NUDOMAR-313129 format. One record per residue (C-alpha): x, y, z; residue number from 1. Coordinates in nm, 4 decimals. Layout:
BEGIN
c1;c2;c3;nr
X;Y;Z;NUM
...
//
This chain:
BEGIN
c1;c2;c3;nr
0.0000;0.0000;0.0000;1
0.2727;0.2440;0.0964;2
0.4815;0.1542;-0.2071;3
0.1867;0.2256;-0.4350;4
0.1371;0.5741;-0.2972;5
0.5100;0.6428;-0.2992;6
0.5135;0.5602;-0.6689;7
0.2070;0.7739;-0.7330;8
0.2995;1.0797;-0.5301;9
0.6711;1.0526;-0.4671;10
0.6156;1.1046;-0.0965;11
0.8928;1.0799;0.1613;12
0.9836;0.7340;0.2856;13
0.7242;0.5918;0.5209;14
0.7591;0.2802;0.7303;15
0.4806;0.0427;0.6320;16
0.3875;-0.0711;0.9824;17
0.4639;0.2400;1.1792;18
0.2235;0.2339;1.4722;19
0.3257;0.5534;1.6522;20
0.1728;0.8851;1.5436;21
0.4074;1.1342;1.3824;22
0.4752;1.3837;1.6566;23
0.5659;1.6655;1.4196;24
0.2350;1.6310;1.2371;25
0.0081;1.6463;1.5391;26
-0.0892;1.9824;1.6889;27
-0.0394;1.9753;2.0619;28
-0.2949;2.1130;2.3069;29
-0.1989;2.4500;2.4503;30
-0.0715;2.4481;2.8098;31
-0.3483;2.4862;3.0640;32
-0.3771;2.8350;3.2087;33
-0.3499;2.8748;3.5834;34
-0.6506;2.7229;3.7509;35
-0.7918;2.5737;3.4295;36
-0.9206;2.2229;3.4243;37
-0.6472;1.9930;3.2923;38
-0.8956;1.7660;3.1136;39
-1.0248;2.0650;2.9171;40
-0.6703;2.1694;2.8316;41
-0.5967;1.8209;2.6937;42
-0.8985;1.8276;2.4639;43
-0.8161;1.8953;2.0993;44
-1.0582;2.0789;1.8711;45
-1.0402;2.0108;1.4985;46
-1.2610;2.1236;1.2132;47
-1.4355;1.8678;0.9942;48
-1.1967;1.9289;0.6989;49
-0.8990;1.8688;0.9298;50
-1.0434;1.5414;1.0573;51
-1.1368;1.4301;0.7050;52
-0.7863;1.5087;0.5822;53
-0.6287;1.2992;0.8569;54
-0.8786;1.0203;0.7984;55
-0.8037;0.9905;0.4258;56
-0.4293;1.0089;0.4844;57
-0.4643;0.7257;0.7350;58
-0.6815;0.5170;0.5011;59
-0.4427;0.5663;0.2093;60
-0.1201;0.5418;0.4076;61
-0.0118;0.8970;0.3224;62
0.2091;1.1207;0.5379;63
0.0929;1.4553;0.6715;64
0.1368;1.7587;0.4476;65
0.1140;2.1323;0.5172;66
0.0452;2.2158;0.1515;67
-0.3148;2.3164;0.0806;68
-0.3111;2.4144;-0.2863;69
-0.2956;2.1357;-0.5463;70
0.0077;2.1182;-0.7720;71
-0.0204;2.1289;-1.1491;72
0.0137;1.7522;-1.1665;73
-0.2513;1.7048;-0.8984;74
-0.4905;1.9307;-1.0874;75
-0.4355;1.7231;-1.4013;76
-0.4873;1.4033;-1.2030;77
-0.8132;1.5317;-1.0531;78
-0.9345;1.6270;-1.3995;79
-0.8595;1.2768;-1.5232;80
-1.0287;1.1230;-1.2191;81
-1.3434;1.3255;-1.2878;82
-1.3463;1.2021;-1.6460;83
-1.3062;0.8411;-1.5307;84
-1.5751;0.8773;-1.2641;85
-1.8253;1.0104;-1.5189;86
-1.7674;0.7025;-1.7336;87
-1.7402;0.4660;-1.4367;88
-1.9303;0.1465;-1.5091;89
-2.1353;0.0554;-1.2036;90
-2.1583;-0.2966;-1.3399;91
-1.7911;-0.3361;-1.2492;92
-1.8881;-0.3143;-0.8822;93
-1.9555;-0.6401;-0.7004;94
-2.3261;-0.7134;-0.7234;95
-2.5389;-0.7736;-0.4165;96
-2.7187;-1.1073;-0.4056;97
-3.0283;-1.0595;-0.6211;98
-3.2617;-1.1530;-0.3378;99
-3.1131;-0.9062;-0.0885;100
-3.3261;-0.5973;-0.1742;101
-3.6466;-0.8024;-0.1342;102
-3.5149;-0.9559;0.1869;103
-3.4328;-0.6115;0.3279;104
-3.7832;-0.4884;0.2491;105
-3.9345;-0.7974;0.4127;106
-3.7259;-0.7447;0.7253;107
-3.8859;-0.4025;0.7712;108
-4.2015;-0.5936;0.8643;109
-4.1427;-0.7113;1.2201;110
-4.4268;-0.9615;1.1798;111
-4.2609;-1.1418;0.8885;112
-4.2627;-1.5145;0.9632;113
-3.9462;-1.7202;0.9969;114
-4.0614;-1.9498;0.7178;115
-4.1006;-1.6556;0.4794;116
-3.7559;-1.5198;0.5637;117
-3.5964;-1.8635;0.5385;118
-3.7481;-1.9076;0.1924;119
-3.5896;-1.5828;0.0760;120
-3.2524;-1.6596;0.2338;121
-3.2630;-2.0038;0.0756;122
-3.2486;-1.8513;-0.2731;123
-2.8826;-1.7583;-0.2257;124
-2.6285;-2.0291;-0.1265;125
-2.3827;-1.7718;0.0124;126
-2.6397;-1.6298;0.2520;127
-2.7489;-1.9806;0.3534;128
-2.3891;-2.0658;0.4386;129
-2.3379;-1.7491;0.6404;130
-2.6619;-1.7903;0.8364;131
-2.5797;-2.1524;0.9230;132
-2.2195;-2.0668;1.0097;133
-2.3147;-1.7800;1.2403;134
-2.5863;-1.9772;1.4206;135
-2.3357;-2.2573;1.4785;136
-2.0961;-2.0174;1.6532;137
-2.0425;-2.0162;2.0276;138
-2.2502;-1.6989;2.0650;139
-2.5646;-1.8516;1.9114;140
-2.5082;-2.2172;1.9943;141
-2.8200;-2.3703;2.1469;142
-2.8786;-2.6888;2.3453;143
-3.0249;-2.8599;2.0388;144
-2.8257;-2.8534;1.7137;145
-2.9672;-2.6420;1.4320;146
-3.1281;-2.8800;1.1871;147
-3.2796;-2.6456;0.9285;148
-3.2439;-2.3027;0.7749;149
-3.5790;-2.2030;0.9251;150
-3.4546;-2.2896;1.2740;151
-3.1411;-2.0845;1.2118;152
-3.3394;-1.7821;1.0907;153
-3.5748;-1.7994;1.3894;154
-3.2773;-1.8266;1.6254;155
-3.1162;-1.5181;1.4732;156
-3.4349;-1.3139;1.4799;157
-3.4838;-1.0011;1.2703;158
-3.1977;-0.8073;1.4286;159
-2.9538;-1.0962;1.4053;160
-3.0429;-1.1621;1.0428;161
-2.9923;-0.7954;0.9584;162
-2.6479;-0.8107;1.1178;163
-2.5543;-1.1174;0.9172;164
-2.6675;-0.9507;0.5949;165
-2.4673;-0.6348;0.6581;166
-2.1508;-0.7702;0.8166;167
-2.1160;-1.0934;0.6202;168
-2.2538;-0.9859;0.2828;169
-2.1657;-0.6165;0.2616;170
-1.8143;-0.6538;0.4042;171
-1.6661;-0.8632;0.1202;172
-1.8400;-0.6396;-0.1343;173
-1.6912;-0.3221;0.0113;174
-1.3447;-0.4691;0.0551;175
-1.3468;-0.6179;-0.2940;176
-1.4093;-0.2689;-0.4302;177
-1.0790;-0.1608;-0.2760;178
-0.8757;-0.4636;-0.3705;179
-0.5310;-0.5204;-0.5125;180
-0.2604;-0.2894;-0.3814;181
-0.5317;-0.0955;-0.1975;182
-0.6103;-0.3865;0.0360;183
-0.5031;-0.1874;0.3415;184
-0.7404;0.0912;0.2401;185
-1.0224;-0.1629;0.2151;186
-0.9540;-0.2940;0.5651;187
-0.9479;0.0555;0.7136;188
-1.2597;0.1614;0.5252;189
-1.4425;-0.1378;0.6705;190
-1.3272;-0.0420;1.0212;191
-1.4824;0.2990;0.9593;192
-1.7974;0.1485;0.8058;193
-1.8663;-0.0609;1.1174;194
-1.8283;0.2409;1.3441;195
-2.0261;0.4729;1.1174;196
-2.3129;0.2242;1.0890;197
-2.3204;0.1790;1.4662;198
-2.3158;0.5554;1.5338;199
-2.5761;0.6272;1.2655;200
-2.8095;0.3635;1.4110;201
-2.7578;0.5105;1.7594;202
-2.8355;0.8632;1.6396;203
-3.1341;0.7418;1.4392;204
-3.3072;0.6448;1.7632;205
-3.2777;1.0065;1.8743;206
-3.3921;1.1567;1.5442;207
-3.6747;0.9094;1.4759;208
-3.5244;0.7349;1.1703;209
-3.5630;0.3654;1.0900;210
-3.2691;0.2054;1.2695;211
-3.1768;-0.0532;1.0085;212
-3.1892;0.2000;0.7249;213
-2.9536;0.4166;0.9289;214
-2.7233;0.1176;0.9752;215
-2.7192;0.0534;0.5987;216
-2.6436;0.4194;0.5262;217
-2.3459;0.4106;0.7598;218
-2.2145;0.0883;0.6094;219
-2.2210;0.2136;0.2500;220
-2.1403;0.5854;0.2816;221
-1.7763;0.5339;0.1740;222
-1.8289;0.2523;-0.0743;223
-1.7035;0.4728;-0.3584;224
-1.3695;0.5488;-0.1945;225
-1.2345;0.2091;-0.2943;226
-1.3249;0.2804;-0.6569;227
-1.1339;0.6091;-0.6452;228
-0.8303;0.4318;-0.4992;229
-0.8410;0.1765;-0.7804;230
-0.8574;0.4527;-1.0414;231
-0.5589;0.6270;-0.8828;232
-0.3746;0.2976;-0.8828;233
-0.4244;0.2721;-1.2592;234
-0.3299;0.6321;-1.3347;235
0.0095;0.6133;-1.1593;236
0.1196;0.9721;-1.2321;237
0.4759;1.0744;-1.1508;238
0.4170;1.3333;-0.8832;239
0.7176;1.4578;-0.6888;240
0.5509;1.6833;-0.4288;241
0.3607;1.5664;-0.1176;242
-0.0133;1.5258;-0.1587;243
-0.2009;1.8486;-0.0900;244
-0.5150;1.8730;0.1207;245
-0.7081;2.0168;-0.1736;246
-0.6214;1.7140;-0.3853;247
-0.7487;1.4772;-0.1152;248
-1.0662;1.6858;-0.0760;249
-1.1261;1.6582;-0.4505;250
-1.0842;1.2810;-0.4359;251
-1.3255;1.2699;-0.1421;252
-1.5952;1.4568;-0.3379;253
-1.5663;1.2117;-0.6263;254
-1.5786;0.9190;-0.3833;255
-1.8968;1.0517;-0.2201;256
-2.0703;1.0758;-0.5572;257
-1.9619;0.7219;-0.6498;258
-2.0810;0.5967;-0.3099;259
-2.4274;0.7300;-0.3878;260
-2.4229;0.5679;-0.7312;261
-2.3145;0.2377;-0.5746;262
-2.6043;0.2515;-0.3261;263
-2.8453;0.3159;-0.6133;264
-2.6858;0.0324;-0.8130;265
-2.7336;-0.2014;-0.5179;266
-3.0998;-0.0944;-0.4914;267
-3.0749;0.0052;-0.1273;268
-3.3880;0.1563;0.0332;269
-3.4914;0.4985;-0.0966;270
-3.4401;0.6637;0.2439;271
-3.0768;0.5461;0.2422;272
-2.9965;0.6840;-0.1025;273
-3.1817;1.0084;-0.0244;274
-2.9733;1.0549;0.2905;275
-2.6482;0.9905;0.1024;276
-2.7528;1.2389;-0.1672;277
-2.8454;1.4896;0.1031;278
-2.4953;1.4593;0.2509;279
-2.3451;1.5755;-0.0794;280
-2.4768;1.9205;0.0141;281
-2.3134;2.1661;0.2573;282
-2.4081;2.0831;0.6187;283
-2.6406;2.3844;0.6372;284
-2.8446;2.2424;0.3471;285
-2.8886;1.8898;0.4852;286
-3.2616;1.8557;0.5455;287
-3.3500;1.4880;0.6000;288
-3.3337;1.3362;0.9473;289
-3.1306;1.0400;0.8222;290
-2.8975;1.2711;0.6292;291
-2.8238;1.4619;0.9495;292
-2.7606;1.1410;1.1431;293
-2.5305;1.0098;0.8681;294
-2.3362;1.3356;0.8430;295
-2.2642;1.3370;1.2166;296
-2.2031;0.9618;1.2422;297
-1.9434;0.9816;0.9647;298
-1.7267;1.2319;1.1500;299
-1.7726;1.0564;1.4867;300
-1.6585;0.7304;1.3279;301
-1.3561;0.8991;1.1685;302
-1.2570;1.0539;1.4997;303
-1.2981;0.7318;1.6950;304
-1.1037;0.5275;1.4384;305
-0.8170;0.7784;1.4263;306
-0.8008;0.7867;1.8058;307
-0.7994;0.4061;1.8250;308
-0.4991;0.3940;1.5907;309
-0.3213;0.6741;1.7788;310
-0.3497;0.9146;1.4876;311
-0.5000;1.1817;1.7140;312
-0.3576;1.2922;2.0487;313
-0.5772;1.3040;2.3559;314
-0.9512;1.3618;2.3628;315
-1.1279;1.5226;2.0667;316
-1.3914;1.7916;2.1034;317
-1.6264;1.7324;1.8091;318
-1.8329;2.0457;1.8677;319
-1.6229;2.2324;1.6094;320
-1.6510;1.9440;1.3616;321
-2.0249;1.8843;1.3321;322
-2.3301;2.1106;1.2969;323
-2.5741;2.1418;1.5860;324
-2.8040;1.8639;1.4668;325
-2.7817;1.6917;1.8057;326
-2.7356;1.8093;2.1625;327
-2.3789;1.7968;2.3030;328
-2.4920;1.5406;2.5596;329
-2.6233;1.3145;2.2802;330
-2.2940;1.3399;2.0908;331
-2.1022;1.2576;2.4080;332
-2.3158;0.9491;2.4761;333
-2.2772;0.8340;2.1157;334
-1.8984;0.8741;2.1374;335
-1.8965;0.6819;2.4638;336
-2.1016;0.4036;2.3062;337
-1.8592;0.3831;2.0122;338
-1.5654;0.3586;2.2498;339
-1.7309;0.0815;2.4490;340
-1.8082;-0.1227;2.1373;341
-1.5041;-0.0559;1.9190;342
-1.2073;0.0223;2.1404;343
-0.8801;-0.1324;2.0254;344
-0.8756;-0.3368;2.3447;345
-1.1945;-0.5101;2.2275;346
-1.0637;-0.5509;1.8724;347
-0.7398;-0.7068;1.9941;348
//
């Protein structure tokens, strides 16, 4: 991954498995004034663009850069990327199992019978295998062995089946879209997707959105980033300067548009695609409840992931990063919930 980006951008040498944050790249909190609370002094405030810049550099294995304006070569590369994205063939994306859209719609009905759900799952061998494998795990193992797909579906319940569909069907699709030399990017994008889906579902309960639709929106909101990485991999321009923030922001805009197109290609629920389209607008123009939840969940997930990998020092105050869609206390509880469910201690 690092070698690819070194060839593309001619960046300084970077150790591939460097775990420690680069001290020179991280702004340090100002010393606490006399009598000030030390916890407040150790809290770092970053704007959304700053967090996004760090997130994409982490995902792509790029070093920090103080240059904001794109170079001539970067401008030419962005122009070429835009041309490629316009002609991007959505059929090249991995296709969701054909039965999945119908299954997702059926799962919205909490009264849907186990036999009906099992019949739909049974149309796709991959989903059958995943459902049987998960229900045979230690977590779901029952006193009596599972003897049929219907038993397995009933044991999972609606929530469990939704989790299987998202984590065991969407994950390989998203990581396949960022394959090849960009494998590391795919892994890190999935780490973000899990956190974003969790935070979006949490916030949806506050804003009155359908929880599972919020979860789907969080899972897929960066699906197009892998496609952009693959296009960059093919372009391989000979750039000698470090990557500017403006260049990364341009790549991010293209990725967001491709993410929306991927969600439409996969026939995800209309509320999901509407929220993703809403998030293409400036924060002040986001109008849908799910769009607001997704916008905030995205930045909370970025912040939590960067902190977990020691790419951010100390505690992060997100009040400067997100619009006032939710109360500060709600944001704090959502951050706490993310930490409890996705801390590196739990992952390891």
